[in-house]
C-alpha positions in Angstrom: -39.5 -46.9 -112.6 -39.1 -48.0 -109.0 -35.6 -48.4 -107.6 -35.8 -52.1 -107.1 -37.1 -52.4 -110.6 -34.1 -50.6 -111.9 -31.9 -52.8 -109.8 -33.5 -55.9 -111.3 -33.0 -54.7 -114.9 -29.4 -53.6 -114.1 -28.7 -57.1 -112.7 -30.2 -58.7 -115.8 -28.0 -56.4 -118.0 -24.9 -57.5 -116.0 -25.8 -61.1 -116.5 -26.2 -60.6 -120.2 -22.8 -58.8 -120.4 -21.1 -61.5 -118.3 -22.7 -64.2 -120.5 -21.6 -62.5 -123.7 -18.0 -62.3 -122.3 -18.1 -65.9 -121.4 -19.2 -66.8 -124.9 -16.3 -64.8 -126.4 -13.8 -66.4 -124.0 -15.0 -70.0 -124.7 -15.4 -69.5 -128.4 -19.2 -69.8 -128.4 -21.4 -68.3 -131.1 -23.6 -65.2 -131.2 -26.6 -67.6 -130.8 -25.3 -68.7 -127.4 -25.0 -65.1 -126.3 -28.6 -64.4 -127.4 -29.9 -67.4 -125.4 -28.0 -66.1 -122.4 -29.7 -62.7 -122.8 -33.1 -64.5 -123.1 -32.5 -66.5 -119.9 -31.5 -63.3 -118.0 -34.6 -61.5 -119.4 -36.7 -64.4 -118.2 -35.7 -63.9 -114.6 -36.0 -60.1 -114.7 -39.3 -59.9 -116.6 -40.9 -62.5 -114.3 -40.0 -60.5 -111.3 -40.8 -57.1 -112.8 -44.2 -58.0 -114.1 -45.1 -59.7 -110.8 -44.2 -56.5 -108.9 -46.2 -54.4 -111.2 -49.3 -56.6 -110.9 -49.2 -57.1 -107.2 -48.1 -53.9 -105.4 -48.2 -54.2 -101.6 -48.5 -51.8 -98.7 -46.2 -53.5 -96.3 -43.4 -51.7 -94.4 -39.8 -51.9 -95.5 -38.9 -54.1 -92.5 -41.6 -56.6 -93.4 -40.5 -56.7 -97.0 -36.9 -57.3 -96.0 -37.9 -60.0 -93.5 -40.2 -61.7 -95.9 -37.4 -61.7 -98.5 -35.1 -63.3 -96.0 -37.7 -66.0 -95.3 -38.1 -66.9 -99.0 -34.4 -66.6 -99.6 -33.8 -69.2 -96.9 -36.5 -71.4 -98.5 -34.8 -71.0 -101.9 -31.4 -72.0 -100.5 -33.0 -75.0 -98.8 -34.6 -76.1 -102.1 -31.5 -75.7 -104.1 -29.5 -77.5 -101.4 -32.0 -80.4 -101.6 -31.7 -80.6 -105.4 -27.9 -80.4 -105.3 -27.9 -83.3 -102.7 -30.3 -85.3 -104.7 -28.5 -85.0 -108.0 -25.1 -85.5 -106.4 -26.2 -88.7 -104.6 -28.1 -90.2 -107.5 -26.8 -92.9 -109.7 -27.3 -91.1 -113.0 -29.6 -92.8 -115.4 -32.5 -91.5 -117.4 -35.9 -93.0 -116.7 -39.1 -92.0 -118.6 -39.5 -88.8 -120.5 -36.5 -86.9 -119.2 -34.2 -88.4 -121.9 -36.5 -87.0 -124.6 -35.9 -83.5 -123.2 -32.2 -84.0 -123.0 -32.2 -85.1 -126.6 -34.0 -81.9 -127.5 -31.2 -80.0 -125.7 -28.6 -81.9 -127.7 -30.3 -81.1 -131.0 -30.7 -77.4 -130.0 -27.0 -77.3 -128.9 -25.9 -78.5 -132.4 -27.9 -75.7 -134.0 -26.5 -73.1 -131.6 -23.0 -74.1 -132.7 -24.0 -73.7 -136.3 -25.3 -70.2 -135.9 -28.3 -67.9 -135.4 -30.2 -68.7 -138.6 -30.1 -72.4 -137.9 -31.1 -71.9 -134.3 -34.2 -69.8 -135.4 -35.1 -72.3 -138.0 -34.9 -75.2 -135.5 -37.0 -73.3 -133.0 -39.7 -72.5 -135.5 -39.8 -76.2 -136.6 -40.0 -77.3 -132.9 -43.2 -75.3 -132.3 -45.3 -78.1 -133.6 -43.1 -81.1 -132.7 -41.2 -80.5 -129.4 -43.1 -80.6 -126.1 -41.0 -77.9 -124.5 -39.4 -75.8 -127.2 -39.3 -72.6 -125.2 -38.0 -74.3 -122.1 -35.2 -75.8 -124.1 -34.2 -72.4 -125.4 -34.1 -71.0 -121.8 -32.0 -73.9 -120.6 -29.5 -73.6 -123.4 -27.1 -71.1 -121.8 -26.3 -73.1 -118.7 -26.4 -76.3 -120.7 -23.9 -74.9 -123.2 -21.5 -73.4 -120.7 -21.4 -76.2 -118.2 -20.6 -79.9 -118.1 -23.4 -81.6 -120.0 -24.4 -84.3 -117.5 -27.8 -85.5 -116.5 -27.3 -84.2 -112.9 -26.3 -80.8 -114.1 -29.3 -80.7 -116.4 -31.6 -81.5 -113.6 -30.1 -78.8 -111.3 -30.4 -76.3 -114.1 -34.1 -77.0 -114.4 -34.5 -76.6 -110.7 -32.8 -73.2 -110.7 -34.8 -71.9 -113.6 -38.1 -73.0 -112.0 -38.0 -72.5 -108.3 -36.2 -69.1 -107.9 -38.7 -67.1 -110.0 -41.6 -69.2 -108.6 -40.7 -68.4 -105.0 -40.2 -64.8 -105.8 -43.7 -64.6 -107.3 -45.2 -66.4 -104.3 -43.7 -63.9 -102.0 -45.4 -61.1 -103.9 -48.7 -63.0 -103.7 -48.3 -63.5 -100.0 -47.7 -59.9 -99.2 -50.6 -58.8 -101.4 -52.9 -61.3 -99.5 -51.7 -59.9 -96.2 -52.8 -56.5 -97.4 -56.2 -57.8 -98.4 -56.7 -59.3 -94.9 -55.2 -56.3 -93.0 -52.5 -58.4 -91.3 -49.9 -56.8 -89.1 -46.2 -57.2 -89.5 -45.9 -60.3 -87.3 -48.9 -61.9 -88.9 -47.6 -61.2 -92.3 -44.3 -63.0 -91.5 -46.2 -66.0 -90.2 -48.1 -66.1 -93.4 -44.8 -65.9 -95.4 -43.3 -68.7 -93.4 -46.3 -70.9 -94.0 -46.4 -70.2 -97.7 -42.7 -71.0 -98.0 -43.2 -74.2 -96.2 -46.2 -75.1 -98.3 -44.1 -75.0 -101.5 -41.2 -76.9 -100.0 -43.2 -79.6 -98.1 -45.5 -80.9 -100.9 -43.5 -83.9 -102.4 -45.6 -84.0 -105.6 -44.3 -80.6 -106.6 -40.7 -81.9 -106.5 -41.1 -85.4 -108.0 -41.3 -84.1 -111.6 -38.3 -81.8 -111.0 -36.3 -84.8 -109.9 -37.3 -86.5 -113.1 -35.8 -83.5 -114.9 -39.1 -82.4 -116.3 -38.4 -79.1 -118.0 -42.1 -78.2 -118.4 -42.1 -77.2 -114.7 -40.5 -73.9 -115.9 -44.0 -72.9 -117.0 -45.1 -72.6 -113.3 -43.8 -69.0 -112.9 -45.6 -68.1 -116.1 -48.7 -69.8 -114.9 -48.7 -67.6 -111.7 -48.0 -64.6 -113.9 -51.2 -65.2 -115.9 -53.2 -65.3 -112.7 -51.5 -62.1 -111.5 -52.1 -60.3 -114.8 -55.8 -61.2 -115.0 -56.4 -60.2 -111.4 -54.5 -57.0 -111.9 -56.2 -55.7 -115.0 -58.4 -52.7 -114.1 -61.6 -53.0 -116.2 -62.1 -49.2 -116.2 -58.7 -48.5 -117.7 -57.1 -49.3 -121.1 -53.7 -50.7 -119.8 -52.3 -51.9 -123.2 -49.0 -52.9 -121.6 -50.8 -55.3 -119.2 -52.9 -56.7 -121.9 -49.8 -57.3 -124.0 -48.0 -58.9 -121.1 -51.1 -61.2 -120.6 -51.0 -62.3 -124.2 -47.3 -62.9 -124.2 -47.5 -64.9 -120.9 -50.3 -67.1 -122.3 -48.4 -67.8 -125.5 -45.1 -68.5 -123.6 -47.0 -70.7 -121.2 -48.4 -72.8 -124.0 -45.0 -73.1 -125.6 -43.7 -74.5 -122.3 -46.0 -77.5 -122.6 -49.3 -78.2 -124.3 -50.7 -79.3 -120.9 -50.8 -75.7 -119.7 -53.5 -75.1 -122.3 -55.8 -77.0 -120.0 -55.2 -74.4 -117.3 -55.8 -71.6 -119.8 -59.0 -73.3 -120.9 -60.3 -73.2 -117.3 -59.0 -69.9 -116.0 -59.4 -67.5 -118.8 -63.1 -68.1 -119.6 -64.0 -68.0 -115.9 -62.1 -64.7 -115.5 -63.8 -63.3 -118.6 -67.3 -64.3 -117.4 -66.6 -62.7 -113.9 -65.4 -59.5 -115.6 -68.4 -59.3 -117.9 -70.8 -59.9 -115.0 -69.1 -57.2 -112.9 -69.4 -54.6 -115.7 -73.0 -55.5 -116.4 -73.9 -55.3 -112.8 -72.5 -51.8 -112.7 -74.0 -50.9 -116.1 -70.6 -49.8 -117.5 -71.3 -50.7 -121.1 -68.5 -48.5 -122.5 -65.9 -50.3 -120.4 -67.6 -53.6 -121.3 -67.1 -52.9 -125.0 -63.5 -52.1 -124.5 -62.9 -55.2 -122.4 -64.6 -57.4 -125.1 -62.5 -55.8 -127.8 -59.2 -56.3 -125.9 -60.2 -59.9 -125.0 -61.1 -60.7 -128.7 -57.9 -59.2 -130.0 -55.8 -61.3 -127.5 -57.8 -64.4 -128.5 -57.2 -63.8 -132.2 -53.5 -63.0 -131.8 -53.0 -65.9 -129.4 -54.7 -68.3 -131.8 -52.5 -67.0 -134.7 -49.3 -67.3 -132.7 -50.1 -70.7 -131.3 -51.7 -72.2 -134.4 -48.9 -74.8 -135.0 -49.5 -76.0 -131.4 -53.3 -75.8 -131.5 -53.6 -77.5 -134.9 -51.5 -80.4 -133.6 -53.6 -80.6 -130.5 -56.9 -80.5 -132.4 -55.8 -83.1 -134.9 -54.8 -85.5 -132.1 -56.6 -88.8 -131.9 -57.8 -88.6 -128.3 -59.8 -91.8 -128.6 -56.6 -93.7 -129.2 -54.9 -92.0 -126.2 -57.8 -92.7 -124.0 -58.1 -96.2 -125.1 -54.6 -96.8 -123.7 -54.8 -94.9 -120.4 -58.4 -95.9 -119.4 -57.3 -99.5 -118.6 -56.6 -98.5 -115.0 -56.5 -94.7 -115.1 -57.6 -91.8 -117.1 -61.1 -91.7 -115.7 -62.2 -88.7 -113.6 -63.1 -90.6 -110.4 -59.9 -92.6 -110.5 -57.7 -89.6 -111.1 -59.3 -87.6 -108.2 -58.6 -90.4 -105.9 -55.1 -90.8 -107.3 -54.3 -87.1 -106.7 -55.3 -87.5 -103.1 -52.9 -90.4 -102.8 -50.1 -88.5 -104.6 -50.6 -85.3 -102.7 -51.3 -86.9 -99.3 -54.8 -87.0 -97.8 -53.6 -84.9 -94.9 -52.5 -82.2 -97.3 -55.8 -82.5 -99.1 -57.6 -81.9 -95.8 -55.5 -78.8 -95.1 -56.1 -77.4 -98.6 -59.8 -78.0 -98.3 -59.9 -76.2 -94.9 -58.1 -73.2 -96.5 -60.5 -72.9 -99.4 -63.5 -73.3 -97.0 -62.2 -70.4 -95.0 -61.5 -68.3 -98.1 -64.9 -68.8 -99.6 -66.5 -67.6 -96.3 -64.6 -64.3 -96.1 -67.5 -61.8 -96.5 -65.3 -58.8 -96.0 -63.2 -59.6 -99.1 -65.3 -60.4 -102.3 -62.0 -60.4 -104.3 -60.6 -63.2 -102.2 -63.8 -65.2 -102.5 -63.7 -64.7 -106.3 -60.1 -65.8 -106.5 -61.0 -69.0 -104.5 -64.0 -69.8 -106.7 -62.1 -69.2 -109.9 -59.1 -71.3 -108.8 -61.3 -74.2 -107.8 -63.4 -73.9 -111.0 -60.4 -73.7 -113.3 -58.8 -76.7 -111.6 -62.0 -78.7 -112.0 -62.3 -77.8 -115.7 -58.6 -78.6 -116.3 -58.9 -82.0 -114.6 -62.1 -82.9 -116.4 -60.6 -82.0 -119.8 -57.2 -83.7 -119.1 -58.7 -87.0 -117.9 -60.5 -87.3 -121.2 -57.2 -88.1 -123.0 -54.6 -89.3 -120.4 -53.8 -90.0 -116.8 -52.3 -87.4 -114.4 -49.0 -88.3 -112.8 -46.3 -86.2 -111.1 -45.4 -83.8 -114.0 -48.8 -83.7 -115.7 -50.4 -82.4 -112.5 -48.1 -79.3 -112.6 -50.8 -77.0 -113.8 -52.7 -77.6 -110.5 -49.8 -76.3 -108.4 -51.4 -72.9 -107.9 -54.6 -74.5 -106.6 -52.6 -76.6 -104.1 -50.5 -73.8 -102.8 -53.3 -71.2 -102.6 -55.3 -73.5 -100.5 -52.4 -73.9 -98.0 -51.8 -70.1 -98.1 -55.4 -69.5 -97.1 -55.0 -72.0 -94.3 -52.0 -70.1 -92.9 -53.9 -66.8 -93.4 -56.7 -68.2 -91.3 -54.2 -69.1 -88.6 -52.5 -65.7 -88.8 -55.9 -63.9 -88.2 -56.6 -65.7 -85.0 -57.2 -63.2 -82.2 -54.5 -64.5 -79.8 -50.9 -64.3 -81.2 -49.6 -67.2 -79.1 -52.3 -69.4 -80.5 -51.7 -68.2 -84.0 -48.0 -68.8 -83.8 -48.4 -72.2 -82.1 -50.9 -73.6 -84.7 -48.8 -72.2 -87.5 -45.7 -73.9 -86.2 -47.6 -77.2 -85.7 -49.0 -77.1 -89.2 -45.6 -76.3 -90.7 -44.1 -79.2 -88.7 -46.8 -81.6 -90.0 -46.1 -80.6 -93.6 -42.3 -80.9 -93.1 -42.8 -84.3 -91.6 -44.4 -85.4 -94.8 -41.6 -84.0 -96.8 -39.0 -85.5 -94.6 -40.7 -88.9 -94.9 -40.6 -88.6 -98.7 -36.9 -87.8 -98.6 -35.8 -90.6 -96.3 -38.3 -93.5 -97.0 -38.9 -95.6 -100.1 -42.6 -95.8 -99.2 -43.5 -92.8 -96.9 -47.2 -93.6 -96.9 -46.5 -96.6 -94.7 -45.9 -94.2 -91.8 -49.4 -92.8 -92.1 -52.2 -93.0 -94.6 -52.4 -89.2 -94.4 -48.9 -88.8 -96.1 -48.1 -88.6 -99.7 -46.9 -91.8 -101.2 -44.2 -89.9 -103.3 -40.7 -90.9 -102.4 -37.9 -88.3 -103.0 -35.1 -90.5 -101.9 -32.4 -90.7 -104.6 -32.6 -94.0 -106.4 -29.6 -96.3 -106.5 -29.8 -98.8 -109.3 -28.1 -102.2 -108.9 -28.5 -103.1 -112.6 -26.5 -100.3 -114.3 -24.0 -102.8 -115.9 -26.9 -104.9 -117.3 -28.6 -101.8 -118.7 -25.4 -100.7 -120.4 -24.9 -104.1 -121.8 -28.4 -104.0 -123.4 -27.7 -100.5 -124.8 -24.4 -101.7 -126.3 -26.1 -104.6 -128.0 -28.7 -102.3 -129.5 -26.0 -99.9 -130.6 -23.9 -102.5 -132.2 -26.6 -104.8 -133.7 -29.7 -102.7 -134.6 -30.2 -100.0 -137.2 -32.9 -97.6 -138.1 -34.0 -100.1 -140.9 -33.8 -103.1 -138.5 -35.0 -101.6 -135.2 -35.7 -103.3 -131.9 -39.0 -103.3 -130.0 -38.8 -103.3 -126.2 -41.9 -104.7 -124.4 -41.7 -102.9 -121.1 -43.6 -100.0 -119.5 -43.0 -100.3 -115.7 -41.7 -97.8 -113.3 -38.3 -99.4 -113.3 -37.9 -100.4 -117.0 -39.1 -99.1 -120.3 -37.7 -98.3 -123.7 -36.1 -95.1 -122.5 -34.2 -96.9 -119.8 -32.0 -98.3 -122.5 -32.1 -95.3 -124.8 -30.3 -92.6 -123.0 -27.8 -89.8 -123.9 -25.6 -90.9 -121.0 -24.4 -93.6 -123.4 -22.0 -92.8 -126.3 -24.3 -93.7 -129.1 -26.8 -90.9 -129.5 -28.4 -92.7 -132.5 -29.9 -95.3 -130.1 -33.2 -93.5 -130.2 -33.6 -94.2 -133.9 -32.8 -97.9 -133.4 -35.6 -98.6 -131.0 -39.3 -98.5 -131.5 -41.5 -95.7 -130.3 -42.2 -95.4 -126.6 -44.8 -97.2 -124.6 -47.6 -94.7 -125.1 -47.5 -95.6 -128.8 -48.2 -99.3 -128.4 -51.9 -98.7 -129.3 -51.2 -96.4 -132.2 -47.9 -96.4 -134.2 -45.7 -98.6 -132.0 -48.1 -101.5 -132.1 -48.7 -103.0 -134.6 -46.4 -101.2 -137.0 -43.2 -101.8 -135.0 -44.3 -105.4 -134.1 -44.3 -106.3 -137.8 -41.3 -104.2 -138.7 -38.9 -104.9 -135.8 -36.3 -107.5 -136.5 -35.4 -107.8 -132.8 -37.9 -107.8 -129.9 -36.7 -107.5 -126.3 -39.0 -109.3 -124.0 -38.7 -110.0 -120.2 -39.3 -113.5 -118.9 -41.7 -111.9 -116.3 -44.0 -109.1 -117.8 -42.9 -105.6 -116.7 -45.9 -103.4 -117.0 -47.9 -100.9 -115.0 -51.1 -102.1 -116.8 -51.8 -105.7 -115.9 -53.7 -107.4 -118.7 -53.0 -104.7 -121.1 -51.3 -104.6 -124.5 -47.7 -105.0 -123.2 -48.5 -108.0 -121.0 -50.5 -109.8 -123.7 -47.8 -109.3 -126.3 -45.1 -110.5 -123.8 -47.0 -113.7 -122.9 -47.8 -114.3 -126.6 -44.2 -113.9 -127.6 -42.9 -116.2 -124.8 -45.3 -118.9 -125.8 -44.5 -118.6 -129.5 -40.7 -118.1 -129.4 -39.8 -121.5 -130.8 -41.9 -121.1 -133.9 -41.0 -117.7 -135.3 -38.1 -116.3 -133.2 -34.6 -117.2 -132.1 -33.2 -116.1 -128.7 -29.9 -114.5 -129.7 -29.0 -112.9 -126.3 -30.0 -113.0 -122.7 -29.4 -110.2 -120.1 -30.0 -110.8 -116.4 -31.9 -107.8 -114.9 -33.3 -107.1 -111.5 -35.6 -110.1 -110.9 -35.9 -111.4 -114.4 -34.0 -112.1 -117.7 -34.3 -109.9 -120.7 -34.4 -112.0 -123.9 -33.5 -110.7 -127.3 -35.5 -112.5 -129.9 -34.8 -112.3 -133.7 -37.3 -113.0 -136.4 -36.4 -116.1 -138.5 -38.3 -114.9 -141.6 -41.0 -112.8 -143.0 -44.2 -112.1 -141.2 -46.9 -114.7 -142.2 -50.6 -114.3 -142.4 -51.3 -116.8 -139.6 -49.4 -114.5 -137.1 -51.6 -111.6 -138.2 -54.7 -113.8 -137.5 -53.4 -114.8 -134.1 -52.9 -111.2 -133.1 -56.4 -110.4 -134.2 -57.7 -113.2 -132.0 -55.4 -112.1 -129.1 -56.9 -108.6 -129.1 -60.5 -109.5 -130.0 -61.9 -107.8 -126.9 -60.0 -104.6 -127.6 -60.9 -104.7 -131.3 -64.6 -104.8 -130.3 -64.2 -101.6 -128.3 -61.5 -99.8 -130.5 -61.5 -101.2 -134.0 -59.6 -98.3 -135.4 -56.7 -99.2 -133.1 -56.6 -102.9 -132.7 -58.1 -104.1 -136.0 -58.0 -101.6 -138.8 -54.5 -100.4 -138.1 -53.2 -103.9 -137.7 -54.4 -104.8 -141.1 -53.0 -101.6 -142.6 -49.5 -102.1 -141.2 -49.5 -105.8 -141.8 -50.1 -105.0 -145.5 -47.2 -102.5 -145.5 -44.6 -104.9 -144.0 -45.8 -108.3 -145.2 -42.9 -108.4 -147.6 -40.3 -108.0 -144.8 -37.2 -110.2 -145.3 
């Protein structure tokens, strides 16, 4: 074992020992200590496996200098996240409160003991989006103040430190392939570091406390392992590490299955073609056997996850998202807007250079596989949903590799002064985009080439009103008499008012399902079952003319007949009305809703017609 490998594992052991002592001193359980060990092993194994897959031939001075560059980048990133979470008015928007709730549930089981923790984790395999990420986050969450800002900073630490470490290894290996000298290698390292920092879309999800980002180091590890497997050798440890990485990646978030569906088949095809071309049939049989064993074991281990994904009603999901997104052409344009067309141009230039490198077939193969797997992933994903900040996480390697290749092209220029000058200019352009996203609400107004993503900490002026709505729901509603909130905008949705920052953690049970369920379970089941419906005087929706807006206008026009306004809350630019049903649901209301969604029913009868009749029949006796 190499010295730096021993040092890495000794450091992990020290962290485990310190965490165990902290558990004993704070009265925590053995389950807490084991999760601390798991988190320490996470950091150590990510670094160790990456080193083993990507050995480099760089000198000691270059390794140390490259480490200093990436350490400075890590400190800059963590400083940015600390500033953001310290300056932000804490409130949960969108999915982040769901992950926080999962942490709360896991924390309760950790306090109960190890058997309860294992049982909870096993049950979460088919229910939670991010069961593994929750387990890795548990140590810091348990031993620190449980605030939303601390939760977000913990996610950033667990994501970006191992990610930057792995990118450093990839950069040094790329420098070897291209035969770069020490100065050229350091220029490439600086460019790679800036590439990660200066793409706002890579940070937006982290600022929303999206724990699935912790799968990014595993995603890179899968790439490293597949590229590092020698087809003429057995390498059982590397095959085992590949299987484990794929399983753990899928347990981070089901979205990463789209990456695996693109990358692994292309890698398998390229390996088979290579062996057939060299007529190495014995090695081909061994490769096929290893691949089939990994596929069978992976399917077995991920069956709870895969069965849930296969059984999903994708027609229902697509029916909702396709109104103004979810289509391939739209999403490709949208990604350019999110990423910044200037960044897209730089990434395209990098891939063009990489695909033309005749002296490095391996580099050309990596470029082709990365582009192909990204295209397959986007094609599959857009069949069921749109792709926003956190969903696009599985494309991160494609973005960063393109910029790495661009900086590699600059580093290989014959004149060093020209190489350094263009590298500095490109880094400055990327940092300008990042700086605009940090300081401006709408950075794209500076230039159409910039990303539209704003990283400026939000300051809400309506916190008191939001808390008042939450207090009303907490005091008035129950799980049997829930409320339905008709909002799905960037500023307001159901989760805005259902947050663990408030004392009543049962709020989630007292409010109907989130906005994505409005075409399946949420509507019409919750429409008929909810005693209270919260509706804005001005529709708040990201989908004009969609389900939420139609229901809002229908309710406002019909309030005098079937509902009483029992409370009014002034929000930012509109009033939020709380309407209470006067009596049981009548058949004429069911007919009116059928007429209201006649167009949708013609396209998706299973959603807007058949379900409506089914749920109306279940709740028609409501009193």
